[in-house]
N, C-alpha and C positions, 0 to 999 in steps of 0.2 A: 325633351333630347332622346333621343336610342340609344342604344346600349351602344351603337357600334361609334356613334359619336363621344360619346363620353370619353371612351376608352381611349379617345384617342385628341382631347381636348385642346392639349395642350402645342398640336400641332407636325405628327410625326414626319420625322422626314421619309300630209300627204295622200296618195293615194291608196287606197287602201286600208287606210288605218282599220283600229277595231279598241274598242274598250276602252276607249278615251270616255271616261265617266266622271275624271275628276276635270277642277279647273285647269285651264290652258293661262299660264301667264301669269300668277299672281301677283297682284298688289303688294311688295314687298314693304312695305308703311303699314298697312293693315294685318299683316300676322305676327307671330310667333316669328325669330326668324334666330341661323346661323350668322356667326364669321365664319368661312370657310376657306379653306384654300383647293384648290383643284382638283386634289387626290381627296382630298377628305369629302368631298361632294359627289366624285363619283363612287365610294365607299357611302354615301346615303342612297344614291340612287339604286345603285342593286341593294341596299338593305328594304329600302320601302317598297322597291318589287317583291323582294322575297315574301318579305309578310305580307303585303297584298296577294300574291299569287301562291302558291303552295306548287305550280308546271313552273317557275321561275329558279332553276340551278346553278351555278356558279363549275369551271371546270377550269384547271390549268396547273403548270407546272407549278408548285410550293403555293399553290391560293389554299392549301388547309392553313394547318399548325400554324406556315408562318403569314400571313399571310400575303405573300404576294412579294414580292422581289423590291416597290415601291408602296410595300403596307395596302395597295387599294382596296381589298378585301380583308382587312383585319376585323378579328372580331365575328367575320362571316358565321365561320365553323362552331367557334361558338354559340354560339344565337340558333344552330339553324343543324348542325349537324354532319357526320361526314354522306350523307346519305344524297344530298341537296350541294354542299362546297367538298369537290372532288379531287384530292391529288392524281397530279398524271404522270405515267411515264412523259420523257423528252420525246415527244412523239407527234411533232404537230400535224401532221399530217393524219396521228390516231385521231387527237381529239377535234379537231373539224370532221372527220369519217364520226365519227361516235355523234359530236353535235347534231349530224344531220341525222342522225336516225331515228336521236331523240324525240328531235321536233318533226319528223315526217310521223313518227304519233302520237304526236300531240305535249308536250312540254316543249318548254320554253329555255333551252339551253342558250348561257352564257359563257363561251368558252375565249379564255383569254392565252393570247403569244407574248409570252414574258417581255418582246422587247417583234414590233411590225417586222425586219431586220430576219427573222428566224421564221416567219411566216412563207416564207417561199414553198418550204417543201409541202404546204398546206394550201397550195396555189389552184392545185388543180381540182382538191376535195370543194375551194371555195367557187372555183369558175364553173367548173362541170359540171357540179352535183348541185350545192347549194343555191347557184346564181339559175342554175333550166329546170327549178324542179317543177314549179310551175309551170312552166311551156312544153315540161318536155310530159308532162302528167294531166296536159287539156283543163289545168285549173282544178284538177282532181284532189289533187298534195300541195299546201304551200310549206317553207320551209319557213317558220319564226326565231332565228336564233340570231343571238349576236356576234361578232369577233372583235373582242376588246382587243384593243395592240396599245400601248407607249408608244410614240413616233419622234421621230426630229431630233435634231440636231444639240447644240453647246452645254450639254453633262458632261462632256471631256468621255465619254466611250467609244471603244472599235467601231472601224467604220459597220458594220452587221449590226449594232444595236443607234445609228445616227441619221439612215437615209429616212428620205422622206419623199415615198415614193404611192404616195395616193391616185397619179393618172394610173397607174395597171388598173387598181378598181374599179376606179368611177368609170373605164372604159369597157366594162364586162354592162352588158345589159342583165338586168336580172337585180342584180346590186345596189343598195343604199348604202353614203356614201357618208358621215357626220364627223365633223373637227370641232369640238367645242374651245371657247377660247379664253370664255370666263367660269366661272363654280356656278353661277349660275345656270349660264345653261350647258356645266355638265353633268347634273343632275336629271333639268329637264329633258334636256335632248338621249341621255342616256334611258329612260324610263318612258318613250314614246318609242324609241327602237326596241325596247324590250318587249311589248306590246304590239309593234308595225305583224302582221304577218308576213311579212318574208323580210333574206337574211339583211344585215344592216351591220356595213364595217365601221367601229368605232373607233375613228385615231386619237388619242390622246397627248396632245403635246406635252412633251415631260419636263422638258425646260421653264415649263409655267407652271410644274403640278405645285410646286410652293412658290412658287415667288410673288402672292400676293393674295390679301381675302378680300373674298366679298362675300351680298348677302344674300344668303339662300333661308328659304321660309322650309317650315319643319313640315308643313305639308307638301301633301302627293300632287307637285302640278307636270303638266308638260309642256316642251318646245316642239311646236310642227319639226318636223321635216320640211322639208325647201323653201325655208320663208330666212329672208339673210336680213341679218338688220343692221341698220344706220348708226355706226356706233357718234359720227361727227360729221353734223348738216354741214353744210356747203354750196359754192356756186360756180370756183373760179376750175376746181379738179376733182377728179374721182377718185377714187383709190380705192382699189377691188383684194380683199384678201381675207386670211381666214388662217387658224390655230395661233401659234408663236407668233408669229408676225406682225400679229394684230396690233401687240402695242408696239413697238418700233412704230408702224405706222402710224399709229395717234403719235407717238412724238414728234414723229416728223412733220404734222401739220401742226402740231401746237411751236414747234420750235416756226415758221412759215408764216405760223399768222398774222401777224404784222404786214405780211405785203400777203399774201395767198391765202385765198378761204377755200381748204382742201375740205370734201366729203369724205368721209370712210367707211369704207362700207365692209362689215366681218361676215363673208357667203352664209357660216356656220355648218351647209348643207352642202357637198358638194357635186353630188348625187341624190335626188333629184338635186337641179343648178335652179338658182332662181331670177331668172331671165329676166322678168317683167320688172321685180327692185333693178339690176345692174344696166338696162337698159333706158330705166326710168332717170335714173340718178347721169348714165350722161347724157342724155337726151336733155338735161339742167344745167351741166360745165362746159360738153363738146367736147374735153379732154381727161386722157386717164390713164394710169397706171396701174397696175399688175402686182402685186409683191405675195413672189412664193421662196419657200425656202431648201425645196426640188430645184431638178435638172432645168437651168431655158428649153433644151433643145424637147419634145413631148409636154410639158408641160402642159398646166390646165391655163397660162396667163395666153398660150396662144389657141383654145375654147375660147372663151374668155373677147379675144380680142374680134376672132372667126364671126363669134354672134352681133358682136358690138357692128362689126363689118354689116352684117346681114338687116341688123333690126334699128341700125340709128345709123347711116354714113352718113346723112343727109345735115346729122347732127356735130357732121365728126372739124371738130378748128385746126386737131394735130394728130403727128403718130400713138399713136398708144407704144405704153415705152411698159419696158418690162425692169422687173428688179426681180433678182433669183439667184439663185445660185448655183456657181456652174457645171459644166459639162464635163465632170472628173470627178474621180469618187473619191464618196467624203475623205478630206482626212484626220490625222491626227492630230494631236491636243494643240499642237505648234502653231499650227493654220486651221485649225475650225473656225477663228474667230473671224480668218478675212473671209473663209467660204461661204457664213452667213450673213441675211443683208441685215441691216442695223442702219437707225433712223437717218443715218451720215446718208447712204447709198440711198435711199428713200427718198428722201429729201433731193439729191438730185435727180433724180429722176421725175418727183413734182414741177421742179426750177424747168429740165430740157420739157416738159412738157407744155410749160408755161411760155417759155423762150421762142418756144419753134414756129 
């Protein structure tokens, strides 16, 4: 077990891929594992890549001695020092802009946004520079960096701390966007993101940072970007989701299991999106529901629906349902539970697809 994991043993609250010299998706039954929360797995992923590659560094607000607001970088400062775990000013544009310069000159920075809603000042740097560096330089330069951000609602934080705006980043060509829903995927996806030659926005659903534990191999491994995971096989209706919404979707599938056989597909990577797995599932079931906590208008449920219309229309048996957040500012504490999709709302969406 790494030093970082020992410090937290009690659980404190694609294309262009390179350097894939470690095993993909190791069998957790055949290697030594730890039972980790998602935030511990993020820290393990950072620790592993920083140990493996001296070009990897972490930077952000309070990521050093304090270990980050969610303790995702706890222990890294003591292990790697202040030249590789860098506390920055409260200036998101400066954090990302500095990381772009580092990445273009051979380093592999991981820039933390304390909350995803604080990334807006850095949006210009992310989409105008990081995402376009390869194209702008005609391939002479790449931008191998990761922008990490806790995102989503459910922890009783104010609105700028709780929004789900993944569609902002998916819309931008040149960015990859990953959202883990399990500790196992958190470590493997993050390792792959750090090794990728292009910028990756890594959104960590903070609602499930410490919600459950999962077996995570001690050894290095990667989870490929752009590959969805079928979390539950089914034949009657497909439910597509990601991040924190994976658990209520699985709960809903179990709630109706005596009547309806639901296939649950966790996208894991939103850009590039695994259209092949999405279409294959829909061709099997003929019905679909898309679940995400972002607002409905302009959300990725619309993109998934369009993909199915274009590629599998003749298999469709019912309108594709959307169970999402609302087209309203993210509410404060008293209404937060009404805003976020839950198992009951997902179950209603599943039944509507079946009853059509």
